[in-house]
C-alpha positions as CSV (number, residue, x, y, z in Angstrom):
1,M,134.2,154.4,78.7
2,S,138.2,154.6,78.5
3,E,138.1,157.8,80.4
4,K,136.1,156.4,83.2
5,K,138.4,153.6,83.5
6,G,141.4,156.0,83.6
7,A,139.8,158.0,86.3
8,G,139.7,154.8,88.1
9,D,143.3,154.0,87.9
10,Q,144.1,157.6,89.0
11,K,142.0,157.1,92.3
12,E,144.3,153.6,92.6
13,K,147.6,155.8,92.1
14,K,146.5,158.3,94.8
15,R,146.3,155.6,97.6
16,K,149.6,155.8,99.1
17,E,151.3,153.8,101.8
18,S,151.2,155.2,105.3
19,I,153.9,157.6,106.3
20,L,154.9,155.9,109.2
21,D,157.0,152.9,108.9
22,L,156.0,151.1,112.1
23,S,157.7,148.0,111.1
24,K,160.8,149.1,113.0
25,Y,159.0,149.0,116.1
26,L,157.2,145.5,115.9
27,E,158.3,143.5,119.1
28,K,159.4,146.8,120.9
29,S,157.9,148.9,123.7
30,I,156.1,152.0,122.2
31,R,154.0,154.7,124.0
32,V,150.6,156.0,122.4
33,K,148.5,158.9,123.1
34,F,145.0,159.1,122.3
35,A,142.4,161.6,121.4
36,G,140.7,162.6,124.8
37,G,143.9,162.4,126.6
38,R,144.4,158.7,127.6
39,E,148.1,157.3,127.4
40,A,149.3,153.8,127.3
41,S,152.4,151.9,126.6
42,G,153.0,148.3,125.4
43,I,154.5,146.0,122.9
44,L,153.9,146.6,119.4
45,K,152.5,143.3,118.1
46,G,150.9,144.3,114.9
47,Y,149.2,147.3,112.7
48,D,147.3,148.2,109.6
49,P,147.7,151.3,107.3
50,L,144.8,152.9,109.3
51,L,147.1,152.7,112.2
52,N,145.0,150.3,114.1
53,L,147.5,148.9,116.6
54,V,147.8,145.7,118.6
55,L,149.7,146.2,121.9
56,D,150.4,143.3,124.3
57,N,151.6,143.7,128.0
58,T,149.7,147.1,127.9
59,T,149.9,149.6,130.7
60,E,147.5,152.7,130.9
61,Y,148.6,155.8,132.8
62,L,146.0,157.0,134.8
63,R,145.0,160.9,134.8
64,D,144.6,163.3,138.1
65,P,140.7,163.2,138.8
66,D,141.1,166.9,139.7
67,D,143.1,167.8,136.5
68,P,142.4,165.9,133.6
69,Y,145.7,167.0,131.6
70,K,147.9,165.8,134.4
71,L,149.1,162.3,134.7
72,T,149.7,160.8,137.9
73,E,152.2,157.9,138.9
74,D,149.2,155.6,139.1
75,T,148.9,152.9,136.0
76,R,146.5,149.7,135.4
77,P,147.8,146.8,133.4
78,L,145.3,146.1,130.3
79,G,147.1,143.1,128.8
80,L,146.5,142.5,125.3
81,V,144.8,145.7,123.5
82,V,143.8,146.5,120.1
83,C,143.6,150.3,119.7
84,R,141.5,152.0,117.0
85,G,143.7,154.1,114.6
86,T,141.3,157.0,114.4
87,S,141.9,157.7,118.0
88,V,145.6,157.3,118.0
89,V,147.3,161.0,118.2
90,L,150.9,160.2,118.9
91,I,153.1,157.1,118.8
92,C,156.6,157.3,120.1
93,P,159.1,154.7,121.3
94,V,159.6,154.2,124.9
95,D,163.4,153.4,124.4
96,G,165.4,156.8,124.2
97,M,162.4,158.7,125.7
98,E,163.2,161.0,128.4
99,A,161.2,163.6,130.3
100,I,162.2,167.3,130.0
101,Q,161.0,170.6,132.0
102,N,158.2,172.5,130.0
103,P,160.0,175.4,128.5
104,F,156.6,177.4,128.5
105,I,156.5,177.6,132.0
106,S,158.3,180.3,133.8
107,Q,161.1,178.5,136.2
108,E,161.3,181.1,139.2
């Protein structure tokens, strides 16, 4: 019986904290990319270890209907949003982010 208890203790030790420390982004604007291609930005109000996010003043960036991989200038306001962590692909701060040219496309 003591062996089983020891194995249970090992499982508890294997649980690690999230590698992302989102606490420094609380109350700041972040941009989130989701599986499927959607993108949104908003003020991070809360999160949990599974990367479920709560964003306020959220804006979704709409995609081109002809080319689903290309974002347009169009946006739509969403307000307060809960983002499911399993669909989150990328999180980045809005401050300090700038667009650069794609280095993989030949610039002729």
